[in-house]
A tleap script that builds the chain and sets N, CA, C and O, in Angstrom:
source leaprc.protein.ff14SB
mol = sequence {
  NMET LEU ILE LEU ILE ALA GLY PRO TYR ARG
  SER GLY THR ASN ASP ASP PRO GLN LEU MET
  GLN GLN ASN LEU HIE ASN LEU GLU ALA VAL
  ALA LEU SER LEU PHE ARG LYS GLY TYR THR
  PRO ILE ILE GLY GLU TRP VAL ALA LEU PRO
  LEU ILE ARG LEU ALA GLY SER THR LYS PRO
  GLY GLU MET MET ARG GLY MET LYS TYR ASN
  ILE LEU LEU LEU ILE ASN TYR TRP ARG ASN
  ALA MET GLN PHE PHE ALA LEU ARG ALA ASN
  GLN LYS VAL LEU THR LYS CTHR
}
set mol.1.N position { 11.798 1.661 12.368 }
set mol.1.CA position { 10.983 0.491 12.137 }
set mol.1.C position { 10.070 0.774 10.935 }
set mol.1.O position { 9.452 1.835 10.842 }
set mol.2.N position { 10.004 -0.171 10.047 }
set mol.2.CA position { 9.127 -0.083 8.876 }
set mol.2.C position { 7.732 -0.524 9.267 }
set mol.2.O position { 7.557 -1.589 9.859 }
set mol.3.N position { 6.726 0.299 8.936 }
set mol.3.CA position { 5.345 -0.018 9.291 }
set mol.3.C position { 4.515 0.014 7.999 }
set mol.3.O position { 4.464 1.039 7.318 }
set mol.4.N position { 3.880 -1.090 7.671 }
set mol.4.CA position { 2.981 -1.177 6.532 }
set mol.4.C position { 1.588 -0.739 6.971 }
set mol.4.O position { 0.999 -1.330 7.876 }
set mol.5.N position { 1.077 0.286 6.333 }
set mol.5.CA position { -0.247 0.829 6.695 }
set mol.5.C position { -1.279 0.284 5.699 }
set mol.5.O position { -1.121 0.404 4.484 }
set mol.6.N position { -2.318 -0.306 6.244 }
set mol.6.CA position { -3.407 -0.861 5.432 }
set mol.6.C position { -4.704 -0.188 5.866 }
set mol.6.O position { -4.890 0.143 7.037 }
set mol.7.N position { -5.569 0.001 4.927 }
set mol.7.CA position { -6.858 0.577 5.233 }
set mol.7.C position { -7.710 0.591 3.998 }
set mol.7.O position { -7.272 0.143 2.938 }
set mol.8.N position { -8.918 1.095 4.109 }
set mol.8.CA position { -9.767 1.101 2.927 }
set mol.8.C position { -9.249 2.112 1.889 }
set mol.8.O position { -8.938 3.257 2.216 }
set mol.9.N position { -9.169 1.673 0.681 }
set mol.9.CA position { -8.847 2.572 -0.432 }
set mol.9.C position { -10.050 2.626 -1.401 }
set mol.9.O position { -10.628 3.688 -1.634 }
set mol.10.N position { -10.407 1.450 -1.956 }
set mol.10.CA position { -11.552 1.385 -2.864 }
set mol.10.C position { -12.833 1.022 -2.160 }
set mol.10.O position { -13.916 1.373 -2.628 }
set mol.11.N position { -12.737 0.332 -1.055 }
set mol.11.CA position { -13.952 -0.158 -0.344 }
set mol.11.C position { -14.884 0.977 0.015 }
set mol.11.O position { -14.464 2.015 0.527 }
set mol.12.N position { -16.170 0.757 -0.267 }
set mol.12.CA position { -17.176 1.717 0.120 }
set mol.12.C position { -17.237 2.967 -0.741 }
set mol.12.O position { -17.986 3.890 -0.423 }
set mol.13.N position { -16.462 3.022 -1.831 }
set mol.13.CA position { -16.423 4.211 -2.659 }
set mol.13.C position { -17.270 4.116 -3.933 }
set mol.13.O position { -17.517 5.120 -4.600 }
set mol.14.N position { -17.707 2.909 -4.256 }
set mol.14.CA position { -18.401 2.691 -5.525 }
set mol.14.C position { -17.577 3.210 -6.700 }
set mol.14.O position { -18.107 3.687 -7.703 }
set mol.15.N position { -16.243 3.096 -6.535 }
set mol.15.CA position { -15.263 3.511 -7.524 }
set mol.15.C position { -15.319 5.040 -7.843 }
set mol.15.O position { -14.936 5.468 -8.932 }
set mol.16.N position { -15.795 5.823 -6.886 }
set mol.16.CA position { -15.788 7.272 -7.031 }
set mol.16.C position { -14.352 7.791 -6.805 }
set mol.16.O position { -13.824 7.660 -5.701 }
set mol.17.N position { -13.725 8.368 -7.821 }
set mol.17.CA position { -12.338 8.792 -7.684 }
set mol.17.C position { -12.081 9.772 -6.541 }
set mol.17.O position { -11.019 9.727 -5.919 }
set mol.18.N position { -13.039 10.656 -6.257 }
set mol.18.CA position { -12.860 11.613 -5.162 }
set mol.18.C position { -12.840 10.914 -3.815 }
set mol.18.O position { -12.037 11.251 -2.945 }
set mol.19.N position { -13.731 9.933 -3.642 }
set mol.19.CA position { -13.768 9.200 -2.392 }
set mol.19.C position { -12.512 8.356 -2.225 }
set mol.19.O position { -11.973 8.245 -1.123 }
set mol.20.N position { -12.046 7.759 -3.324 }
set mol.20.CA position { -10.816 6.975 -3.273 }
set mol.20.C position { -9.638 7.860 -2.920 }
set mol.20.O position { -8.788 7.458 -2.126 }
set mol.21.N position { -9.565 9.048 -3.483 }
set mol.21.CA position { -8.504 9.991 -3.162 }
set mol.21.C position { -8.571 10.413 -1.697 }
set mol.21.O position { -7.537 10.557 -1.044 }
set mol.22.N position { -9.789 10.611 -1.176 }
set mol.22.CA position { -9.949 10.977 0.243 }
set mol.22.C position { -9.463 9.822 1.115 }
set mol.22.O position { -8.793 10.062 2.120 }
set mol.23.N position { -9.782 8.580 0.761 }
set mol.23.CA position { -9.288 7.427 1.531 }
set mol.23.C position { -7.749 7.384 1.537 }
set mol.23.O position { -7.133 7.140 2.574 }
set mol.24.N position { -7.138 7.626 0.360 }
set mol.24.CA position { -5.685 7.636 0.288 }
set mol.24.C position { -5.112 8.765 1.148 }
set mol.24.O position { -4.113 8.583 1.844 }
set mol.25.N position { -5.752 9.920 1.090 }
set mol.25.CA position { -5.346 11.058 1.921 }
set mol.25.C position { -5.382 10.679 3.412 }
set mol.25.O position { -4.471 11.014 4.170 }
set mol.26.N position { -6.435 9.986 3.810 }
set mol.26.CA position { -6.545 9.553 5.217 }
set mol.26.C position { -5.406 8.622 5.604 }
set mol.26.O position { -4.842 8.742 6.692 }
set mol.27.N position { -5.063 7.683 4.702 }
set mol.27.CA position { -3.947 6.754 4.950 }
set mol.27.C position { -2.650 7.556 5.051 }
set mol.27.O position { -1.826 7.288 5.925 }
set mol.28.N position { -2.461 8.539 4.163 }
set mol.28.CA position { -1.244 9.316 4.176 }
set mol.28.C position { -1.141 10.189 5.417 }
set mol.28.O position { -0.030 10.473 5.865 }
set mol.29.N position { -2.261 10.625 5.990 }
set mol.29.CA position { -2.221 11.381 7.218 }
set mol.29.C position { -1.693 10.514 8.355 }
set mol.29.O position { -0.936 10.987 9.204 }
set mol.30.N position { -2.094 9.242 8.369 }
set mol.30.CA position { -1.585 8.321 9.381 }
set mol.30.C position { -0.076 8.109 9.147 }
set mol.30.O position { 0.712 8.070 10.091 }
set mol.31.N position { 0.305 7.972 7.855 }
set mol.31.CA position { 1.717 7.773 7.515 }
set mol.31.C position { 2.556 8.958 8.007 }
set mol.31.O position { 3.646 8.762 8.544 }
set mol.32.N position { 2.070 10.146 7.833 }
set mol.32.CA position { 2.807 11.337 8.272 }
set mol.32.C position { 2.981 11.328 9.798 }
set mol.32.O position { 4.061 11.629 10.307 }
set mol.33.N position { 1.924 10.985 10.509 }
set mol.33.CA position { 2.076 10.971 11.969 }
set mol.33.C position { 3.078 9.936 12.438 }
set mol.33.O position { 3.812 10.163 13.400 }
set mol.34.N position { 3.109 8.801 11.762 }
set mol.34.CA position { 4.110 7.768 12.107 }
set mol.34.C position { 5.504 8.231 11.739 }
set mol.34.O position { 6.448 8.007 12.497 }
set mol.35.N position { 5.653 8.870 10.590 }
set mol.35.CA position { 6.954 9.359 10.165 }
set mol.35.C position { 7.496 10.391 11.152 }
set mol.35.O position { 8.688 10.394 11.462 }
set mol.36.N position { 6.630 11.253 11.636 }
set mol.36.CA position { 7.058 12.281 12.632 }
set mol.36.C position { 7.488 11.654 13.937 }
set mol.36.O position { 8.214 12.279 14.710 }
set mol.37.N position { 7.059 10.434 14.202 }
set mol.37.CA position { 7.475 9.706 15.402 }
set mol.37.C position { 8.722 8.865 15.178 }
set mol.37.O position { 9.172 8.156 16.078 }
set mol.38.N position { 9.276 8.945 13.980 }
set mol.38.CA position { 10.526 8.243 13.691 }
set mol.38.C position { 10.398 6.913 12.973 }
set mol.38.O position { 11.396 6.220 12.777 }
set mol.39.N position { 9.193 6.546 12.579 }
set mol.39.CA position { 8.982 5.283 11.852 }
set mol.39.C position { 9.072 5.503 10.352 }
set mol.39.O position { 9.052 6.638 9.874 }
set mol.40.N position { 9.171 4.417 9.624 }
set mol.40.CA position { 9.152 4.479 8.156 }
set mol.40.C position { 7.859 3.820 7.675 }
set mol.40.O position { 7.760 2.596 7.592 }
set mol.41.N position { 6.855 4.679 7.355 }
set mol.41.CA position { 5.555 4.115 6.896 }
set mol.41.C position { 5.583 3.783 5.427 }
set mol.41.O position { 6.228 4.468 4.633 }
set mol.42.N position { 4.874 2.720 5.065 }
set mol.42.CA position { 4.652 2.308 3.687 }
set mol.42.C position { 3.166 2.048 3.492 }
set mol.42.O position { 2.551 1.327 4.278 }
set mol.43.N position { 2.597 2.623 2.466 }
set mol.43.CA position { 1.214 2.358 2.104 }
set mol.43.C position { 1.249 1.566 0.817 }
set mol.43.O position { 1.902 1.976 -0.143 }
set mol.44.N position { 0.553 0.424 0.776 }
set mol.44.CA position { 0.592 -0.431 -0.390 }
set mol.44.C position { 0.179 0.262 -1.685 }
set mol.44.O position { 0.698 -0.067 -2.751 }
set mol.45.N position { -0.741 1.207 -1.606 }
set mol.45.CA position { -1.187 1.934 -2.794 }
set mol.45.C position { -0.082 2.757 -3.391 }
set mol.45.O position { -0.110 3.035 -4.590 }
set mol.46.N position { 0.903 3.164 -2.596 }
set mol.46.CA position { 2.045 3.925 -3.139 }
set mol.46.C position { 2.810 3.087 -4.167 }
set mol.46.O position { 3.400 3.631 -5.100 }
set mol.47.N position { 2.800 1.787 -3.996 }
set mol.47.CA position { 3.447 0.888 -4.929 }
set mol.47.C position { 2.485 0.454 -6.009 }
set mol.47.O position { 2.828 0.458 -7.191 }
set mol.48.N position { 1.285 0.082 -5.613 }
set mol.48.CA position { 0.310 -0.518 -6.568 }
set mol.48.C position { -0.215 0.482 -7.579 }
set mol.48.O position { -0.295 0.149 -8.761 }
set mol.49.N position { -0.573 1.680 -7.178 }
set mol.49.CA position { -1.225 2.609 -8.088 }
set mol.49.C position { -0.339 3.000 -9.292 }
set mol.49.O position { -0.821 2.965 -10.424 }
set mol.50.N position { 0.928 3.368 -9.084 }
set mol.50.CA position { 1.737 3.694 -10.268 }
set mol.50.C position { 1.896 2.490 -11.231 }
set mol.50.O position { 1.918 2.661 -12.450 }
set mol.51.N position { 2.002 1.322 -10.682 }
set mol.51.CA position { 2.137 0.128 -11.553 }
set mol.51.C position { 0.877 -0.112 -12.338 }
set mol.51.O position { 0.927 -0.451 -13.520 }
set mol.52.N position { -0.253 0.062 -11.687 }
set mol.52.CA position { -1.541 -0.142 -12.346 }
set mol.52.C position { -1.726 0.873 -13.481 }
set mol.52.O position { -2.179 0.528 -14.572 }
set mol.53.N position { -1.361 2.141 -13.195 }
set mol.53.CA position { -1.446 3.182 -14.222 }
set mol.53.C position { -0.501 2.868 -15.388 }
set mol.53.O position { -0.890 2.997 -16.548 }
set mol.54.N position { 0.735 2.457 -15.087 }
set mol.54.CA position { 1.677 2.108 -16.152 }
set mol.54.C position { 1.217 0.911 -16.993 }
set mol.54.O position { 1.568 0.785 -18.166 }
set mol.55.N position { 0.435 0.048 -16.373 }
set mol.55.CA position { -0.103 -1.125 -17.095 }
set mol.55.C position { -1.229 -0.744 -18.035 }
set mol.55.O position { -1.678 -1.566 -18.833 }
set mol.56.N position { -1.691 0.503 -17.948 }
set mol.56.CA position { -2.690 0.968 -18.888 }
set mol.56.C position { -4.078 1.170 -18.313 }
set mol.56.O position { -5.022 1.411 -19.066 }
set mol.57.N position { -4.229 1.079 -16.992 }
set mol.57.CA position { -5.546 1.274 -16.419 }
set mol.57.C position { -6.000 2.716 -16.626 }
set mol.57.O position { -5.228 3.657 -16.442 }
set mol.58.N position { -7.237 2.867 -17.002 }
set mol.58.CA position { -7.793 4.225 -17.205 }
set mol.58.C position { -8.918 4.548 -16.234 }
set mol.58.O position { -9.363 5.692 -16.144 }
set mol.59.N position { -9.373 3.536 -15.509 }
set mol.59.CA position { -10.442 3.794 -14.521 }
set mol.59.C position { -10.292 2.759 -13.380 }
set mol.59.O position { -9.651 1.724 -13.562 }
set mol.60.N position { -10.874 3.042 -12.235 }
set mol.60.CA position { -10.731 2.119 -11.083 }
set mol.60.C position { -11.232 0.717 -11.416 }
set mol.60.O position { -12.272 0.532 -12.048 }
set mol.61.N position { -10.458 -0.252 -10.970 }
set mol.61.CA position { -10.833 -1.652 -11.162 }
set mol.61.C position { -10.456 -2.247 -12.499 }
set mol.61.O position { -10.663 -3.436 -12.738 }
set mol.62.N position { -9.905 -1.429 -13.369 }
set mol.62.CA position { -9.545 -1.873 -14.714 }
set mol.62.C position { -8.029 -2.037 -14.836 }
set mol.62.O position { -7.268 -1.208 -14.337 }
set mol.63.N position { -7.604 -3.085 -15.485 }
set mol.63.CA position { -6.204 -3.258 -15.843 }
set mol.63.C position { -6.150 -3.848 -17.225 }
set mol.63.O position { -7.081 -4.518 -17.673 }
set mol.64.N position { -5.030 -3.587 -17.905 }
set mol.64.CA position { -4.885 -4.155 -19.240 }
set mol.64.C position { -4.871 -5.673 -19.173 }
set mol.64.O position { -4.299 -6.268 -18.259 }
set mol.65.N position { -5.518 -6.292 -20.171 }
set mol.65.CA position { -5.482 -7.765 -20.224 }
set mol.65.C position { -4.064 -8.247 -20.359 }
set mol.65.O position { -3.249 -7.638 -21.052 }
set mol.66.N position { -3.770 -9.340 -19.696 }
set mol.66.CA position { -2.438 -9.909 -19.771 }
set mol.66.C position { -1.502 -9.288 -18.750 }
set mol.66.O position { -0.504 -9.906 -18.381 }
set mol.67.N position { -1.796 -8.085 -18.286 }
set mol.67.CA position { -0.927 -7.429 -17.316 }
set mol.67.C position { -1.420 -7.658 -15.895 }
set mol.67.O position { -0.638 -7.596 -14.945 }
set mol.68.N position { -2.714 -7.922 -15.747 }
set mol.68.CA position { -3.291 -8.044 -14.402 }
set mol.68.C position { -2.586 -9.092 -13.585 }
set mol.68.O position { -2.229 -8.843 -12.433 }
set mol.69.N position { -2.376 -10.270 -14.157 }
set mol.69.CA position { -1.745 -11.334 -13.404 }
set mol.69.C position { -0.349 -10.959 -12.965 }
set mol.69.O position { 0.025 -11.203 -11.818 }
set mol.70.N position { 0.444 -10.358 -13.874 }
set mol.70.CA position { 1.824 -9.962 -13.529 }
set mol.70.C position { 1.842 -8.895 -12.451 }
set mol.70.O position { 2.674 -8.943 -11.546 }
set mol.71.N position { 0.950 -7.949 -12.533 }
set mol.71.CA position { 0.930 -6.899 -11.538 }
set mol.71.C position { 0.487 -7.437 -10.182 }
set mol.71.O position { 1.019 -7.044 -9.144 }
set mol.72.N position { -0.490 -8.338 -10.201 }
set mol.72.CA position { -0.946 -8.920 -8.928 }
set mol.72.C position { 0.189 -9.721 -8.294 }
set mol.72.O position { 0.351 -9.712 -7.074 }
set mol.73.N position { 0.974 -10.413 -9.120 }
set mol.73.CA position { 2.124 -11.138 -8.584 }
set mol.73.C position { 3.115 -10.174 -7.962 }
set mol.73.O position { 3.638 -10.433 -6.879 }
set mol.74.N position { 3.379 -9.059 -8.640 }
set mol.74.CA position { 4.333 -8.107 -8.118 }
set mol.74.C position { 3.825 -7.477 -6.826 }
set mol.74.O position { 4.599 -7.293 -5.887 }
set mol.75.N position { 2.531 -7.144 -6.762 }
set mol.75.CA position { 1.970 -6.580 -5.553 }
set mol.75.C position { 2.038 -7.584 -4.416 }
set mol.75.O position { 2.367 -7.232 -3.283 }
set mol.76.N position { 1.721 -8.851 -4.727 }
set mol.76.CA position { 1.790 -9.880 -3.723 }
set mol.76.C position { 3.227 -10.062 -3.205 }
set mol.76.O position { 3.446 -10.237 -2.006 }
set mol.77.N position { 4.185 -10.020 -4.114 }
set mol.77.CA position { 5.614 -10.104 -3.730 }
set mol.77.C position { 5.978 -8.969 -2.810 }
set mol.77.O position { 6.631 -9.168 -1.785 }
set mol.78.N position { 5.548 -7.761 -3.184 }
set mol.78.CA position { 5.847 -6.562 -2.363 }
set mol.78.C position { 5.257 -6.694 -0.977 }
set mol.78.O position { 5.928 -6.415 0.016 }
set mol.79.N position { 4.008 -7.116 -0.901 }
set mol.79.CA position { 3.361 -7.276 0.415 }
set mol.79.C position { 4.089 -8.329 1.261 }
set mol.79.O position { 4.308 -8.130 2.456 }
set mol.80.N position { 4.461 -9.448 0.631 }
set mol.80.CA position { 5.187 -10.476 1.363 }
set mol.80.C position { 6.528 -9.934 1.883 }
set mol.80.O position { 6.928 -10.203 3.016 }
set mol.81.N position { 7.201 -9.173 1.031 }
set mol.81.CA position { 8.503 -8.589 1.433 }
set mol.81.C position { 8.304 -7.636 2.622 }
set mol.81.O position { 9.080 -7.660 3.577 }
set mol.82.N position { 7.273 -6.808 2.557 }
set mol.82.CA position { 7.023 -5.847 3.635 }
set mol.82.C position { 6.678 -6.601 4.929 }
set mol.82.O position { 7.137 -6.223 6.007 }
set mol.83.N position { 5.882 -7.648 4.825 }
set mol.83.CA position { 5.545 -8.418 6.011 }
set mol.83.C position { 6.806 -9.062 6.595 }
set mol.83.O position { 6.985 -9.095 7.812 }
set mol.84.N position { 7.672 -9.570 5.724 }
set mol.84.CA position { 8.907 -10.183 6.187 }
set mol.84.C position { 9.755 -9.184 6.956 }
set mol.84.O position { 10.236 -9.467 8.053 }
set mol.85.N position { 9.933 -7.994 6.352 }
set mol.85.CA position { 10.763 -6.976 7.014 }
set mol.85.C position { 10.105 -6.480 8.292 }
set mol.85.O position { 10.794 -6.195 9.272 }
set mol.86.N position { 8.800 -6.376 8.295 }
set mol.86.CA position { 8.082 -5.949 9.496 }
set mol.86.C position { 8.270 -6.996 10.595 }
set mol.86.O position { 8.513 -6.640 11.748 }
set mol.87.N position { 8.164 -8.255 10.259 }
set mol.87.CA position { 8.384 -9.316 11.255 }
set mol.87.C position { 9.825 -9.293 11.788 }
set mol.87.O position { 10.050 -9.449 12.988 }
set mol.88.N position { 10.786 -9.099 10.893 }
set mol.88.CA position { 12.188 -9.043 11.319 }
set mol.88.C position { 12.399 -7.843 12.233 }
set mol.88.O position { 13.099 -7.957 13.239 }
set mol.89.N position { 11.820 -6.715 11.912 }
set mol.89.CA position { 11.913 -5.526 12.749 }
set mol.89.C position { 11.296 -5.799 14.118 }
set mol.89.O position { 11.864 -5.411 15.139 }
set mol.90.N position { 10.155 -6.454 14.150 }
set mol.90.CA position { 9.503 -6.769 15.412 }
set mol.90.C position { 10.364 -7.704 16.235 }
set mol.90.O position { 10.457 -7.549 17.453 }
set mol.91.N position { 10.997 -8.678 15.586 }
set mol.91.CA position { 11.868 -9.610 16.303 }
set mol.91.C position { 12.991 -8.833 16.981 }
set mol.91.O position { 13.302 -9.067 18.149 }
set mol.92.N position { 13.597 -7.905 16.238 }
set mol.92.CA position { 14.688 -7.127 16.795 }
set mol.92.C position { 14.236 -6.292 17.966 }
set mol.92.O position { 14.935 -6.192 18.974 }
set mol.93.N position { 13.048 -5.680 17.835 }
set mol.93.CA position { 12.510 -4.879 18.938 }
set mol.93.C position { 12.197 -5.763 20.142 }
set mol.93.O position { 12.510 -5.403 21.277 }
set mol.94.N position { 11.591 -6.902 19.901 }
set mol.94.CA position { 11.222 -7.790 20.999 }
set mol.94.C position { 12.464 -8.341 21.718 }
set mol.94.O position { 12.442 -8.497 22.939 }
set mol.95.N position { 13.519 -8.632 21.000 }
set mol.95.CA position { 14.696 -9.211 21.658 }
set mol.95.C position { 15.490 -8.154 22.404 }
set mol.95.O position { 16.287 -8.498 23.276 }
set mol.96.N position { 15.298 -6.868 22.088 }
set mol.96.CA position { 16.002 -5.789 22.793 }
set mol.96.C position { 15.331 -5.430 24.109 }
set mol.96.O position { 15.968 -4.853 24.990 }
set mol.97.N position { 14.057 -5.764 24.254 }
set mol.97.CA position { 13.337 -5.326 25.458 }
set mol.97.C position { 13.302 -6.432 26.498 }
set mol.97.O position { 12.738 -6.248 27.576 }
savepdb mol mol.pdb
quit
């Protein structure tokens, strides 16, 4: 079963890179525990952060002009896709029990 993990990444960090990295580490610790139980965890930052870096971001909260809208669309598409697959997985689990 695919599980989308959400949690604070930037919230409460005042854009401190060390605190943001600690938040990501905490999310990844949850992902690892789910993986060990046989689930497929996905953290949205795993998709968003590389795209934001490739778009030219050099600091938290910054994106290249003109790229922000496209990246936000892509992130939104990814989240919608993950929600769709999660709902489908839940339907399959619910119908089997």
